Structures are given as structure tokens and as C-alpha cells.
Backbone as a printed PyTorch tensor [residue, N CA C, xyz], in Angstrom:
tensor([[[ 28.9080, -10.0720,   1.4440],
         [ 28.7960,  -9.1530,   2.5570],
         [ 27.4180,  -9.2570,   3.2280]],

        [[ 26.3460,  -9.2540,   2.4140],
         [ 24.9970,  -9.3370,   2.9800],
         [ 24.8310, -10.6020,   3.8140]],

        [[ 25.2720, -11.7130,   3.2540],
         [ 25.0630, -13.0000,   3.9200],
         [ 25.7380, -13.0150,   5.2910]],

        [[ 26.9290, -12.4480,   5.3710],
         [ 27.6600, -12.4120,   6.6380],
         [ 26.8860, -11.6060,   7.6850]],

        [[ 26.3510, -10.4730,   7.2930],
         [ 25.5840,  -9.6300,   8.2190],
         [ 24.2980, -10.3410,   8.6380]],

        [[ 23.5800, -10.8950,   7.6710],
         [ 22.3270, -11.5990,   7.9690],
         [ 22.5670, -12.8130,   8.8600]],

        [[ 23.6460, -13.5410,   8.5890],
         [ 23.9760, -14.7140,   9.4060],
         [ 24.2560, -14.3030,  10.8430]],

        [[ 24.9560, -13.1960,  11.0200],
         [ 25.2300, -12.6980,  12.3670],
         [ 23.9570, -12.3500,  13.1150]],

        [[ 23.0010, -11.7340,  12.4110],
         [ 21.7310, -11.3800,  13.0350],
         [ 20.9810, -12.6390,  13.4680]],

        [[ 20.8800, -13.6110,  12.5740],
         [ 20.1710, -14.8640,  12.8900],
         [ 20.8430, -15.5820,  14.0530]],

        [[ 22.1690, -15.6650,  14.0200],
         [ 22.8910, -16.3680,  15.0850],
         [ 22.7210, -15.6840,  16.4360]],

        [[ 22.9230, -14.3680,  16.4700],
         [ 22.8470, -13.6450,  17.7410],
         [ 21.4280, -13.6130,  18.3030]],

        [[ 20.4350, -13.5430,  17.4200],
         [ 19.0440, -13.4710,  17.8670],
         [ 18.4330, -14.8450,  18.0760]],

        [[ 19.1760, -15.8820,  17.7350],
         [ 18.6290, -17.2330,  17.7230],
         [ 17.3630, -17.2580,  16.8750]],

        [[ 17.4730, -16.6030,  15.7210],
         [ 16.3420, -16.4870,  14.8080],
         [ 16.2120, -17.6710,  13.8770]],

        [[ 15.1710, -17.6370,  13.0710],
         [ 14.9190, -18.6680,  12.0720],
         [ 15.4290, -18.2100,  10.7120]],

        [[ 15.1810, -16.9320,  10.3870],
         [ 15.6490, -16.4220,   9.1040],
         [ 15.8110, -14.9120,   9.1460]],

        [[ 16.6650, -14.4260,   8.2510],
         [ 16.8100, -12.9970,   8.0030],
         [ 16.8670, -12.8330,   6.4920]],

        [[ 16.1110, -11.8680,   5.9820],
         [ 16.0250, -11.6580,   4.5360],
         [ 16.2110, -10.1820,   4.2380]],

        [[ 17.1050,  -9.8860,   3.3290],
         [ 17.2400,  -8.5400,   2.7700],
         [ 16.4400,  -8.5540,   1.4840]],

        [[ 15.4560,  -7.6630,   1.3940],
         [ 14.4990,  -7.7440,   0.2890],
         [ 14.1440,  -6.3630,  -0.2290]],

        [[ 13.7910,  -6.3220,  -1.5060],
         [ 13.2710,  -5.1080,  -2.0910],
         [ 11.7660,  -5.0530,  -1.9040]],

        [[ 11.2200,  -3.8330,  -1.9590],
         [  9.7690,  -3.6850,  -1.8400],
         [  9.0350,  -4.3370,  -3.0140]],

        [[  9.7840,  -4.7140,  -4.0500],
         [  9.1910,  -5.4340,  -5.1760],
         [  8.9680,  -6.9120,  -4.8530]],

        [[  9.4020,  -7.3410,  -3.6490],
         [  9.2030,  -8.7230,  -3.2290],
         [ 10.3210,  -9.6710,  -3.6320]],

        [[ 11.3740,  -9.1370,  -4.2500],
         [ 12.4960,  -9.9850,  -4.6550],
         [ 13.6020,  -9.9380,  -3.6020]],

        [[ 14.0000, -11.1070,  -3.0910],
         [ 15.0660, -11.1210,  -2.0870],
         [ 16.4250, -10.8250,  -2.7140]],

        [[ 17.2200, -10.0340,  -2.0110],
         [ 18.5930,  -9.7620,  -2.4180],
         [ 19.4880, -10.8630,  -1.8760]],

        [[ 19.2740, -11.2060,  -0.6060],
         [ 20.0090, -12.2960,   0.0320],
         [ 19.2280, -12.7350,   1.2570]],

        [[ 19.4690, -13.9460,   1.6880],
         [ 18.7650, -14.4710,   2.8570],
         [ 19.5670, -15.5600,   3.5220]],

        [[ 19.2960, -15.7230,   4.7970],
         [ 19.8900, -16.7840,   5.6020],
         [ 18.7420, -17.4190,   6.3600]],

        [[ 18.6920, -18.7320,   6.3600],
         [ 17.6390, -19.4060,   7.1270],
         [ 18.1420, -20.7000,   7.7120]],

        [[ 17.5810, -21.0270,   8.8550],
         [ 17.8480, -22.3070,   9.5070],
         [ 16.7500, -23.2700,   9.0980]],

        [[ 17.0510, -24.5200,   9.1470],
         [ 16.0330, -25.5210,   8.8430],
         [ 14.8930, -25.3900,   9.8510]],

        [[ 13.6840, -25.2780,   9.3220],
         [ 12.5120, -25.1440,  10.1780],
         [ 11.3310, -25.7300,   9.4370]],

        [[ 10.7090, -26.7180,  10.0410],
         [  9.6150, -27.3990,   9.3710],
         [  8.2880, -26.6860,   9.5880]],

        [[  7.4140, -26.8200,   8.6030],
         [  6.0560, -26.3600,   8.7640],
         [  5.7630, -24.9720,   8.2410]],

        [[  6.7650, -24.2930,   7.6790],
         [  6.5080, -22.9590,   7.1370],
         [  7.4750, -22.7010,   5.9690]],

        [[  6.9390, -22.0980,   4.9230],
         [  7.7530, -21.7060,   3.7800],
         [  8.2490, -20.2890,   4.0310]],

        [[  9.4900, -20.1720,   4.4750],
         [ 10.0350, -18.8790,   4.8700],
         [ 10.1480, -17.9190,   3.6920]],

        [[ 10.3760, -18.4340,   2.4920],
         [ 10.4240, -17.5650,   1.3090],
         [  9.0570, -16.9460,   1.0340]],

        [[  8.0270, -17.7540,   1.0840],
         [  6.6700, -17.2540,   0.8680],
         [  6.2870, -16.2460,   1.9500]],

        [[  6.6620, -16.5320,   3.1740],
         [  6.3920, -15.6240,   4.2780],
         [  6.9970, -14.2510,   4.0030]],

        [[  8.2500, -14.2100,   3.5790],
         [  8.9240, -12.9330,   3.3000],
         [  8.2620, -12.1870,   2.1500]],

        [[  7.8870, -12.8910,   1.1000],
         [  7.2370, -12.2520,  -0.0530],
         [  5.8920, -11.6690,   0.3460]],

        [[  5.1040, -12.4140,   1.1060],
         [  3.7890, -11.9220,   1.5150],
         [  3.9050, -10.7380,   2.4500]],

        [[  4.8700, -10.7640,   3.3460],
         [  5.0560,  -9.6190,   4.2290],
         [  5.5620,  -8.4070,   3.4620]],

        [[  6.2720,  -8.6180,   2.3650],
         [  6.6830,  -7.4940,   1.5080],
         [  5.4550,  -6.7870,   0.9530]],

        [[  4.4550,  -7.5550,   0.5680],
         [  3.2130,  -6.9640,   0.0610],
         [  2.5070,  -6.1430,   1.1440]],

        [[  2.4590,  -6.6800,   2.3550],
         [  1.8420,  -5.9690,   3.4670],
         [  2.6290,  -4.6900,   3.7580]],

        [[  3.9370,  -4.7990,   3.7410],
         [  4.7860,  -3.6540,   4.0450],
         [  4.6100,  -2.5330,   3.0170]],

        [[  4.4440,  -2.8850,   1.7620],
         [  4.2020,  -1.8620,   0.7280],
         [  2.9340,  -1.0800,   1.0350]],

        [[  1.8900,  -1.7710,   1.4700],
         [  0.6330,  -1.1020,   1.8020],
         [  0.7950,  -0.1830,   3.0090]],

        [[  1.4910,  -0.6510,   4.0210],
         [  1.7170,   0.1610,   5.2110],
         [  2.5720,   1.3710,   4.8560]],

        [[  3.6010,   1.1610,   4.0610],
         [  4.4740,   2.2640,   3.6310],
         [  3.6690,   3.3160,   2.8740]],

        [[  2.7640,   2.8850,   2.0390],
         [  1.9120,   3.7950,   1.2870],
         [  1.0010,   4.5910,   2.2240]],

        [[  0.4140,   3.9300,   3.2100],
         [ -0.4620,   4.6020,   4.1680],
         [  0.3150,   5.6190,   4.9970]],

        [[  1.5080,   5.2650,   5.4190],
         [  2.3420,   6.1750,   6.2020],
         [  2.6610,   7.4240,   5.3780]],

        [[  2.9570,   7.2260,   4.1150],
         [  3.2490,   8.3540,   3.2260],
         [  2.0210,   9.2380,   3.0370]],

        [[  0.8750,   8.6220,   2.8110],
         [ -0.3740,   9.3480,   2.6150],
         [ -0.7390,  10.1870,   3.8460]],

        [[ -0.4830,   9.6290,   5.0240],
         [ -0.8070,  10.3130,   6.2690],
         [  0.2430,  11.3460,   6.6800]],

        [[  1.3640,  11.3590,   5.9390],
         [  2.4350,  12.3270,   6.1860],
         [  2.9260,  12.2730,   7.6340]],

        [[  3.1800,  11.0550,   8.1230],
         [  3.6340,  10.8730,   9.5030],
         [  5.1320,  10.5910,   9.5960]],

        [[  5.8430,  10.7250,   8.4830],
         [  7.2730,  10.4330,   8.4680],
         [  7.5300,   9.0890,   7.8240]],

        [[  8.7910,   8.8040,   7.5860],
         [  9.1680,   7.5540,   6.9330],
         [  8.9230,   6.3510,   7.8420]],

        [[  8.5320,   5.2390,   7.2400],
         [  8.3800,   3.9830,   7.9640],
         [  9.7610,   3.5090,   8.3980]],

        [[  9.9070,   3.1780,   9.6650],
         [ 11.1840,   2.7040,  10.1850],
         [ 11.1530,   1.2220,  10.5340]],

        [[ 10.0880,   0.7990,  11.2270],
         [ 10.0400,  -0.5700,  11.7170],
         [  8.6000,  -1.0300,  11.8180]],

        [[  8.4250,  -2.3210,  11.6240],
         [  7.1160,  -2.9200,  11.7810],
         [  7.3160,  -4.3050,  12.3880]],

        [[  6.4000,  -4.7190,  13.2410],
         [  6.4730,  -6.0470,  13.8500],
         [  5.1560,  -6.7650,  13.6290]],

        [[  5.2690,  -8.0370,  13.3370],
         [  4.0930,  -8.8880,  13.1730],
         [  4.2610, -10.0550,  14.1330]],

        [[  3.3080, -10.1930,  15.0370],
         [  3.3660, -11.2730,  16.0180],
         [  2.2060, -12.2160,  15.7620]],

        [[  2.5260, -13.4750,  15.6030],
         [  1.5030, -14.4980,  15.4390],
         [  1.6360, -15.5030,  16.5850]],

        [[  0.7920, -16.4930,  16.5890],
         [  0.8520, -17.5070,  17.6440],
         [  2.1650, -18.2870,  17.6120]],

        [[  2.8130, -18.3360,  16.4420],
         [  4.0490, -19.1190,  16.3160],
         [  5.3110, -18.2880,  16.1220]],

        [[  5.1730, -17.0820,  15.5670],
         [  6.3650, -16.3360,  15.1700],
         [  6.2940, -14.8590,  15.5300]],

        [[  7.4740, -14.2700,  15.6410],
         [  7.6570, -12.8270,  15.6590],
         [  8.4170, -12.4880,  14.3830]],

        [[  7.9170, -11.5440,  13.6290],
         [  8.6170, -11.0670,  12.4380],
         [  8.8580,  -9.5790,  12.6430]],

        [[ 10.1090,  -9.1990,  12.6200],
         [ 10.4990,  -7.8040,  12.7860],
         [ 11.0150,  -7.3240,  11.4370]],

        [[ 10.4950,  -6.1960,  11.0040],
         [ 10.8700,  -5.6540,   9.6960],
         [ 11.4570,  -4.2640,   9.9100]],

        [[ 12.6540,  -4.0520,   9.3890],
         [ 13.3200,  -2.7520,   9.5030],
         [ 13.5470,  -2.1910,   8.1110]],

        [[ 13.0070,  -1.0040,   7.8540],
         [ 13.2320,  -0.3270,   6.5770],
         [ 14.6810,   0.1370,   6.5220]],

        [[ 15.2890,  -0.0260,   5.3450],
         [ 16.6770,   0.4000,   5.1560],
         [ 16.7670,   1.6220,   4.2570]],

        [[ 16.0750,   1.5610,   3.1290],
         [ 16.0480,   2.6550,   2.1610],
         [ 14.6310,   2.7170,   1.5970]],

        [[ 14.4280,   3.5680,   0.6190],
         [ 13.1160,   3.6240,  -0.0490],
         [ 12.8530,   2.3800,  -0.8870]],

        [[ 13.8920,   1.5850,  -1.1240],
         [ 13.7580,   0.4100,  -1.9890],
         [ 13.9540,  -0.9240,  -1.2790]],

        [[ 14.5890,  -0.9170,  -0.0840],
         [ 14.9670,  -2.1680,   0.5640],
         [ 14.6220,  -2.1790,   2.0510]],

        [[ 14.4000,  -3.3910,   2.5500],
         [ 14.1650,  -3.6110,   3.9750],
         [ 14.7490,  -4.9580,   4.3600]],

        [[ 14.8340,  -5.2030,   5.6570],
         [ 15.3410,  -6.4750,   6.1690],
         [ 14.3110,  -7.0280,   7.1470]],

        [[ 14.1210,  -8.3450,   7.1150],
         [ 13.2060,  -9.0010,   8.0520],
         [ 13.9740, -10.0100,   8.9010]],

        [[ 13.5290, -10.1670,  10.1200],
         [ 14.0380, -11.1990,  11.0090],
         [ 12.8380, -11.9800,  11.5080]],

        [[ 12.8460, -13.2780,  11.2900],
         [ 11.7870, -14.1560,  11.7780],
         [ 12.3360, -14.9720,  12.9330]],

        [[ 11.5780, -14.9610,  14.0280],
         [ 11.9770, -15.6770,  15.2380],
         [ 10.7940, -16.4980,  15.7390]],

        [[ 11.0980, -17.5280,  16.5260],
         [ 10.0060, -18.2440,  17.1850],
         [  9.3740, -17.2980,  18.1960]],

        [[  8.1460, -17.5400,  18.5260],
         [  7.3760, -16.6580,  19.4100],
         [  8.0900, -16.4430,  20.7510]],

        [[  8.7620, -17.4590,  21.2430],
         [  9.4240, -17.3790,  22.5430],
         [ 10.7780, -16.6900,  22.4710]],

        [[ 11.2010, -16.2900,  21.2720],
         [ 12.5030, -15.6440,  21.1020],
         [ 12.5660, -14.2820,  21.7820]],

        [[ 13.7620, -13.7640,  21.9060],
         [ 13.9930, -12.4770,  22.5550],
         [ 13.7090, -11.3510,  21.5580]],

        [[ 12.4690, -10.8740,  21.5680],
         [ 11.9960,  -9.8610,  20.6370],
         [ 12.8340,  -8.5820,  20.7130]],

        [[ 13.1260,  -8.1350,  21.9040],
         [ 13.9140,  -6.9190,  22.0880],
         [ 15.3020,  -7.0430,  21.4940]],

        [[ 15.9120,  -8.1850,  21.6640],
         [ 17.2460,  -8.4040,  21.1060],
         [ 17.1950,  -8.3990,  19.5830]],

        [[ 16.1540,  -8.9980,  19.0280],
         [ 15.9990,  -8.9890,  17.5700],
         [ 15.8710,  -7.5750,  17.0270]],

        [[ 15.0610,  -6.7550,  17.6860],
         [ 14.9120,  -5.3450,  17.2810],
         [ 16.2440,  -4.6250,  17.3580]],

        [[ 16.9580,  -4.8340,  18.4410],
         [ 18.2550,  -4.1850,  18.6270],
         [ 19.2380,  -4.5830,  17.5270]],

        [[ 19.3010,  -5.8670,  17.2160],
         [ 20.2500,  -6.3390,  16.2000],
         [ 19.9410,  -5.7580,  14.8220]],

        [[ 18.6560,  -5.6790,  14.4670],
         [ 18.3070,  -5.0730,  13.1760],
         [ 18.6780,  -3.5940,  13.1560]],

        [[ 18.4310,  -2.8970,  14.2360],
         [ 18.7840,  -1.4810,  14.3270],
         [ 20.3040,  -1.3050,  14.2520]],

        [[ 21.0370,  -2.1490,  14.9580],
         [ 22.5010,  -2.0660,  14.9760],
         [ 23.1100,  -2.3450,  13.6020]],

        [[ 22.5540,  -3.3150,  12.8860],
         [ 23.1410,  -3.7180,  11.6120],
         [ 22.5910,  -2.9490,  10.4140]],

        [[ 21.5530,  -2.1500,  10.6010],
         [ 20.9660,  -1.3890,   9.4900],
         [ 21.9920,  -0.5130,   8.7670]],

        [[ 22.8580,   0.2280,   9.4710],
         [ 23.8440,   1.0400,   8.7410],
         [ 24.8030,   0.2120,   7.8850]],

        [[ 25.2130,  -0.9450,   8.3720],
         [ 26.1010,  -1.8130,   7.5730],
         [ 25.3900,  -2.3280,   6.3310]],

        [[ 24.1230,  -2.6890,   6.4710],
         [ 23.3660,  -3.1650,   5.3140],
         [ 23.1650,  -2.0350,   4.3010]],

        [[ 22.8500,  -0.8340,   4.7970],
         [ 22.7030,   0.3200,   3.8880],
         [ 23.9880,   0.5770,   3.1210]],

        [[ 25.1020,   0.5380,   3.8290],
         [ 26.4010,   0.7670,   3.1760],
         [ 26.6930,  -0.3020,   2.1370]],

        [[ 26.3680,  -1.5420,   2.4350],
         [ 26.6080,  -2.6450,   1.4950],
         [ 25.7020,  -2.5410,   0.2670]],

        [[ 24.5600,  -1.8860,   0.4040],
         [ 23.6290,  -1.7220,  -0.7330],
         [ 24.1420,  -0.6910,  -1.7400]],

        [[ 25.0680,   0.1510,  -1.3380],
         [ 25.5750,   1.1970,  -2.2460],
         [ 26.4580,   0.6520,  -3.3220]]])
């Protein structure tokens, strides 16, 4: 079930990868297209570490639950959508990709991913 949802997100967004991951840094499932020059697994694990720190800061500041985070680099856009207190999903796209569409797809598919996690 996860793979089908993640594949749909990658295909519709023309993304490079989508990963359903726990805050512990362990992927539940992932879909990726062949892309040279970057280790997409390492990228997801490292961003999980960053996300844990941001989640902790958001909690400390009492500003509400973390919903979404975006990381833009010279080569990539990474959109991260929190699903539960334990899981999140990432979408990695090339910099020229449709960022808004990627955000929309993660938001649209978040309820299906949450339901599949139960």
C-alpha cells in the first residue's frame, strides 16, 4: 500500500524520490528514480535528524505541531510532511520541479498514508 501511494506522488510530481520514514531514521518504504550524484537514502536519514531537532524546538516553543518543512538547495527541493508523532514522508525533487504541486500531493496523500500506518 505504501509503495503505491509513494509511487503516485513521485510520478505526479515528477520527483526523484518519496520516503515514508520514522523519526528514528528508519525508512518504512521508499520509491526512487535512478539519479546520479546523490545517495537518496543518506539524504533521507540526515534530514530525519534535522527534522527531529526542528520538531523538538517547535514543541519547546509551544507553537503547535510541526506540519511541514521544506529544504531548498542549489540542486534539490525536499518537502517533508509530518504524518504522526512517529512518522513523516519526504519528497525530493529537482530544483526546477513544481514545488507547489509537490506540497499539494503530500498534503493530499497524507490521510491515506496515515490510514495505512494503522
